[in-house]
N, C-alpha and C positions, 0 to 999 in steps of 0.2 A: 504493500500500500504506500509506503514512504517513497519507494522508487518511482511508482506511478505519479505520485504528487510532484516530485522534482521534474520528471519528464514533462508533465503538463505545464509547469511553470516555464520550462525552456521553450515548449511549443508556443506558448503565448508570446514570448519575446520574439521568436522567429516570425510568427504570423503578423504581429503588428509592425515589425520592421518592414516586412514585405508590403503591407498595406500603405505604409508611409511612402515607400518608394513609388508605388503606383498612383497614389491619390494626392500626395502632398508636395512632392518634389517639383512638379510643374503644373501650370494651369490645365484644367480639363476642358476639352472642346465641347461646346453645346451646339445643338442644331439651330439653324436660323435661316432667314430668307437669303436668296442668292445675292452675293455681293456684301453680305453682312457677316461679321465674325463675332461670335459670342464665346466667352470663356468663363469657367467657374474656378474661383480661387478659394481654397480652403485654408483656414487659419485657426489658431487657438481661441478659446472663449475667454480665458482668464484663470480664475482660481477654481479648481475642481476638487470636490471632496470624494474620497473613496472609503466606503464603509464595508468591510469584508467579514465573513463568518468564520467560526471556529472549525467547521467541518471540512473546509479546504484551506488550511491555515497558511499555505505557501502559494498554491496555484492561483486561487482567485485573488488573493491579496496582491500578488505580483501582476496578474493579468490586468486588473483594474488600473493599477498605477502606470504600467507601461503604455496602455491604450491612451490614457490621458496625457502622458508625457510626450509621446511621439506626435500628438496632435497640436503640441505647442502650449500646453497648459501648465500652470503651477499646481502641484498636488499636495493636499492635506490628507495623509493616510491614517485612517483610524481602524486598527484591527480589533477583533473580538478580544475582550479582556482575558479569556482563557488561554489564548495562544499568542500573547504579545511578545514572548521571547523569540518565537519563530519569525514573527514579523520584523522584530528588531534586527535579527541576523540578515533577513532579506534586504532591509534598508542598507545595512553595512555593505552588502555585495553590490547593490545598485549604485551606491556612491563610489565604491572601488572600481566599478566598470566605467566610470567617467561622467555619470549624471551630475550636474552642478548641484552643490548643497542648497543653493537658493531655489532650486526647482522642486524639491520634494521635502516635506516636513512630516515627521513621525509623531502621531498624537495618540499614545496609549491612554486608556482610561475607560470608565464605565459608560455605556451607551446612554444611560439615563441622565448623566451629567453633561456629556460632550455633545450628543446629537442635537438637543434643543438649541445650544449655542451656535452650532454650525448651520443648521437649517434655517435659523432666523436671521442670519447675517446677510445684509444686502449686497455684500461684496462677492458672495458665492455665485458663480455663473453656471455651475453644473454639479451633479452628484451621481455617483454610481453606488448602488446598494445591492447586496445579496443577503437575504434573510427571510424573515416571516412576512406573510401577506399583511398581517396586522401592523407591523412596523412600517411597511412600505406605505400604507395609507396614512399613518401619522406623519411621515416625511413629506408625502404629497401635499397634505393640508398645510403643513408648516411652510413649505416653499411658496405655495399659492397665497398665503396670508401676508407675505412680505410686500412692502411698498418699494419694489425694485424690478429690474428687468426679469423676464420669464426665464427661469433656470432650466437647463436640460436635466432630465431625470432618466437614468437607466436603472431599472429595477428588475431583479431576478428573484422571484418569490417561490414559496412552497406549493405543494400539491400532493396528489396521490398517484404514484406511478403504478401502472398495472401491466401484467403479462397475461395474455389470453392464449390458452392451449386447447386445441380441439383434438379429436380422436386420431388425426393424421400425424400427430407429432411423435417423435421418438422419445419415449419416457425417460430413458437414461440421459439423453442430451438435455431434456427439459430440466431435470433435477439438478444437473451440473450447473446450468445457467441460473436457476433459482437460488441455489446455495451461494453462488458467487455474488449475485446481484443483491439479495436480501441481507446477507450476513457479512459481506466484505466490509472492511473498515467498521466493524461492529454495527453495520446498518445505519451509520450516521451520515451517509451521503444524501443530498437532496435528490440524487439520481437513483437511490436504492429502491428495490422492489418493495412495494407496500401491499399490493393486492394481487393474488394469483387466481385467475379465473380458469377453472378446469372443467372440461366437458364431463358430464355424469358418467358416461360409459368408460372413461379411463381414470376416474377420480380415485378409486380404491387402489389401483396399481401405483399411481403417482404418489399417493399418500404413504404407502408402504415403503417405496423407494426413498422418499424424503425422510421418513423416520430413521431408516438405516443410515442415510448420509449424515443426518444431524447427530446421530450417536457417535459418529467418527470424528466430529469436530473437536479440536483441542483448544480449550479456553485457558488463557494464561498471559504471561508477560510478553508483550509484543516485540521485545528485543530478542526473544528466542526464536530461531528459525522454525522450530516445530509448532509454534503457536499459529492457530488459524484465526481466533477471535480474541481481541484485546478488550480493555475496559471501555465504557462510555466516558464522555468528556468529564463529568463531575457528578457529585452526589445528588445534586438537584435534578439533573436529567435522569439519573438512575431511579430516584424515587417516583418520578412521573411514569416511567416505563413499568416499574414494578406494580404500581397501582393499576395501570391499564391491564396488565397480565392477571393480577389477582381478581379484578372485576370480571374479566372474561372467564376465569376458572370457576368463579361462583355461579356462572350461568351455564357451566358445562361445555364450554367452547374450545377447551384445550385439546389439540390433536397430538402435538409432539413438543418436547422440550429437551434440549441438550443438558445432560447432568453438569452441574456447577461444582467443581472441586471445593471441598470445605475450607481449604487454605485461602481461597479467594473471597471469602465472605466479608472481609474487612475492606476490600477495595470497591471501586465503583463498577463492578462487573454485572452484566445482565445476561442470563442464559438465552441463547437463540431459541425463539419460540414460534410455533405455528398454531394459529387460531382459526377456527372456522366461524364465519359470519354469514348472515343471510343476504345482505346487500351493502353496497358501498356507502349508502347514506348513513350507516351506523358509524362511520369514521368521521368524526367532527374535528378532531385535532390532528396536528402534524406530529407524528411520533418518529423521532430520530434515534433509532436503536434497532437491535436485532430482532424485530418482530415482523412476521409476515402473516397476512390475513388471506384465507382461502375462501373462495365462493364457487359453488358448483353451478353449472348451467346446462 
């Protein structure tokens, strides 16, 4: 997971560098009447705020900053408080690579304190945000309430990612993909599988295979190569996930759960869990953890 994170951060740097060469180096020609020449010249807006999440502590943090920088903006980079040390190291590398210190500023701190100050400031010309839908609405309203120019807002927010499998699928391949998508990075990716739709005719076979695959998962220290699933980000997220699992258990919806070693009870670990629900409307919250919900159709 860590290697993938670094690779994605590198990919962002290559991608935005290429975009800069193609769209920013020279004016872009525009169509126009015969004898008339029209050109589009792109330039920076000014001060750009980048607010990144903890579940992609390097890749999204770096991608937001690089995109804003290559477009000619000054960046105020505010990482999630849980992963500010990774973000600080990224800033060190960005400066070592030659970005002027006056072009990027590191602003660690609690979102509840910093975000209102940043979103209400009339000097902010743009903001990139990745996080919850609720927070995105708060940011949108704050930017709109300013007596200032209209700021650009780039928001990537949460949802429920689904995988639909009918009777033509290869169950072994399906289970492999479900395990990787739902439980990789302890299920804390915004791209992680949340809901698995399985055709009734193959549901029992798929469930049996999933149970076996989940029993083989190794939960433990992510620094050890034998580990498949590490801890969730903190105790607060752990308690939210455990409450969701316990509520589902009380309703008899538990299908499978990977055994959690007793020595891990003191950490913020959550056992990979498969729950059966009736429909997707029952999922009202965004759960960032190793929980997959199954719906038969």
